C-alpha positions, -999 to +999 in steps of 0.1 A: +158+091-724+147+095-688+135+070-663+108+079-637+133+091-611+104+103-589+092+067-586+127+056-575+131+083-548+095+080-536+102+043-528+138+049-517+141+083-500+174+073-485+188+069-520+178+104-529+195+117-497+227+097-504+230+110-540+221+146-529+249+146-503+275+132-527+265+155-556+264+185-532+300+179-523+310+180-559+312+142-566+295+128-597+270+101-586+247+079-606+222+051-601+234+019-618+224-016-627+191-033-623+171-002-611+180+016-643+174-014-666+140-019-650+132+018-652+140+017-689+117-013-694+089+004-675+091+035-698+094+013-729+064-008-719+044+020-703+037+000-672+037+006-635+070+002-617+080-004-581+118-001-579+133-028-557+171-026-551+190+006-558+227+007-563+248+039-565+282+045-581+302+077-574+336+092-580+339+099-543+365+077-527+353+054-498+367+077-471+348+107-484+316+086-488+319+077-451+324+113-441+296+126-462+271+100-450+275+106-413+242+099-396+236+068-417+247+034-404+275+022-427+292-012-432+327-012-447+327-049-457+336-040-493+358-010-486+389-026-502+369-028-534+355+007-531+321-004-517+304+011-487+270-004-477+246+022-463+218+011-440+188+034-441+165+040-411+140+016-426+166-011-427+171-011-465+206-014-477+223+006-505+257-002-520+276+030-527+306+020-550+335+042-560+341+043-598+368+017-604+387-004-629+400-038-621+429-061-629+428-099-636+406-123-616+430-152-608+405-170-586+375-165-609+358-141-585+380-114-570+402-089-589+439-090-582+440-052-583+415-024-579+421+012-590+398+042-588+387+053-622+361+071-642+324+064-648+334+049-682+359+026-666+334+015-640+306+007-665+329-013-688+339-037-660+303-048-654+287-080-666+260-075-692+251-045-713+215-043-700+230-039-665+256-013-676+231+016-679+234+045-655+210+073-646+217+108-632+198+123-603+173+139-628+166+104-644+186+109-676+199+076-688+235+073-700+245+043-722+281+037-727+279+000-736+249-004-760+225-015-733+195+004-747+199-012-781+201-047-765+170-040-745+152-031-778+166-063-794+157-084-763+193-097-759+215-106-730+251-098-740+283-094-721+301-060-720+333-066-740+348-101-744+324-129-733+353-151-724+369-124-702+336-115-685+327-151-677+362-160-665+362-130-641+332-145-623+320-179-633+286-172-617+279-149-646+271-180-667+242-187-644+233-151-642+231-149-680+205-176-680+186-161-651+184-127-667+172-143-699+143-160-679+136-129-658+134-105-687+122-128-715+153-120-735+174-143-757+211-147-751+235-133-776+251-161-796+287-151-788+278-150-751+260-183-752+289-200-770+312-187-743+289-202-716+292-235-734+330-233-734+333-223-698+304-245-683+328-271-668+342-243-646+310-234-629+318-256-599+347-232-591+320-210-577+309-218-541+278-240-538+262-213-517+263-188-545+252-214-571+223-223-549+212-187-544+214-179-581+195-211-590+167-202-567+165-167-583+162-185-617+134-207-605+115-177-591+112-162-626+082-168-648+103-187-673+121-213-652+113-241-676+130-222-703+159-217-679+163-254-672+163-261-710+190-234-714+211-248-686+209-282-702+218-269-737+248-250-724+262-279-703+256-261-670+228-284-657+250-315-658+274-297-635+249-282-611+221-308-610+232-339-629+203-357-613+180-337-636+202-337-666+202-376-666+164-375-671+170-366-707+164-397-728+147-418-700+116-432-718+080-432-704+047-447-715+035-427-745-001-434-734+004-414-702+032-391-714+028-381-750+049-351-742+081-372-742+107-386-719+111-378-682+131-346-689+105-334-713+077-341-688+096-324-660+100-292-681+063-294-692+052-296-655+076-267-646+061-247-674+027-251-659+040-238-626+056-208-643+022-196-653+007-199-619+033-196-591+067-180-583+077-200-552+112-214-560+109-242-535+077-254-550+094-254-584+123-273-569+098-300-559+084-301-594+119-301-609+130-331-588+097-350-584+107-377-609+145-379-604+141-414-590+127-428-622+161-436-640+172-456-609+138-473-605+137-482-642+172-498-640+163-516-608+132-532-624+151-541-656+133-515-677+098-529-670+084-502-647+094-474-623+078-485-590+094-469-559+106-439-578+092-415-552+111-430-523+143-433-544+138-398-557+135-384-522+170-396-513+184-383-545+167-350-541+180-346-505+216-352-517+212-326-545+197-300-523+223-303-496+249-300-522+233-266-531+237-256-494+200-248-491+184-243-456+175-275-439+138-267-434+133-260-471+153-291-480+130-312-458+099-296-474+111-303-509+121-339-501+086-344-486+070-332-519+092-356-539+085-386-516+047-380-513+037-367-547+022-400-559+004-405-525-013-372-530-024-383-565-040-414-549-054-396-518-090-407-523-079-444-523-062-441-489-078-447-455-092-415-439-066-416-411-038-417-436-053-389-456-055-367-425-019-375-415-006-365-450-027-334-448-014-324-414+024-327-420+038-293-409+003-281-399+001-245-386-026-249-358-032-212-354-044-207-390-080-211-402-091-244-416-105-225-445-070-213-455-053-244-470-021-224-477-016-212-442-030-241-422-014-269-443+013-253-465+031-285-474-001-302-484-011-272-505+022-275-523+016-312-528-017-303-545+001-277-567+027-302-577+000-327-586-017-302-608+015-294-626+024-331-629-011-339-644-012-309-667+023-318-680+011-353-690-020-369-707-040-368-675-047-330-674-077-319-653-092-353-651-066-361-625-066-330-603-102-317-604-115-347-584-087-343-559-096-307-553-132-316-547-122-343-523-098-320-504-127-295-498-147-323-481-116-334-462-111-299-448-147-298-436-142-332-419-110-323-402-124-290-389-152-309-373-127-332-356-105-303-347-075-319-364-052-348-360-038-334-328-072-342-312-066-379-318-033-378-300-049-359-271-077-385-267-052-414-265-015-418-264+011-446-258+012-440-221-025-448-219-019-482-235+010-489-211-012-480-182-037-505-195-010-532-193+004-532-228+042-535-232+060-508-253+069-520-288+056-523-324+024-539-313+016-510-291+022-486-321-002-506-343-030-506-317-025-468-312-027-462-349-059-483-352-076-463-325-064-430-340-079-441-373-113-445-356-110-411-340-100-395-373-129-413-390-153-399-365-162-433-350-146-426-316-154-391-304-145-389-267-116-399-244-139-423-226-148-440-259-111-441-269-101-457-235-129-483-238-118-492-273-082-494-262-091-517-232-109-541-256-079-542-279-053-545-252-071-574-237-067-592-269-029-585-271-016-588-235 
């Protein structure tokens, strides 16, 4: 069969030029990996296809690759393993790897020995059959490992011995689950059994690589299935034991007929899978109830009060272990800590509502665009929708919230935002009126800001007059 090679080269003209130069010099060169797999799926499903990453394999040794690709910017970070990274004028990067065969992997990631080899050698050292397909410059697909049959069967299967492939790079265990979720395929039984046998070794992989692969899994449309697979294979308890321990934690059957906390978490994540791809939003959903086991134990099994605050601390530790960026960690921790406050938004004072709305506000964006103006609050709303849909509450919980938020946005636009309250009156103004710095000053300032946010106090003069009345009662 042939993939639509024209679609590949139209999107990646540099890849066409790279293969043209290599082939023109007499070196066999092919597209390999995900671009071929996705091209086959596009032909099979007769759907539109925009090729993303393109990797190239060639029989040219690295030195000749560098010579033949003069004019391109090249990075030789993987030259010892036969890999040259080519940077195209548009900034896209293409890995050009020399056909090779590899020795043992004593550290579970890097081969002890690399030798140049044939195309057959190169394909058989790769991870899964669906990623072992290659395509010539005319789009003809070559299958030396049974990848086409496995695509037809909808199966993720290692090339050769599952134990050997997984011991070469432990991250392949996570990748097997991620590809299953990405493609909607099952995992071959022998491969899944091998993942179970090797699961305890996943922490031999750096936490940076684990975190990156886990985010890729969450970005798929089947991340809930992925969490269940990780749990079934024993990987979840090694990567995120905080989530694995939710299994078996009971909840009220009245509010959670779906089951225990783990079942509810997966149900909420499944709702998100049908609506959004953002992996950090899904992290918030995945971790939103991780404080429940601790809270239940603290209250002797009677209730789970305080689970949001407890969960925020647990979530922060877990996310830092995964070496995720600090800004994203803070955002997810905010979602975990505040998700119940969002659910009770209408019961809060107006000032508190607006403060919750305005966390990480982007002042330059329009008030009409919730996502851009108030991105963290928008994610809180999304989390609440998934939380409610994954329980007995359903739309009865989130529809009134959405209606209330619309009115809240109209109100805050009229007030020109929370920042206006701070501009009308600040702590220095209270000190100038004779109040001493301290907790009492903070309380008075908050009271006046509440009046500003509620629309009762509208000007600086009114704010100062209100402040003077209150200070006279506290000095």
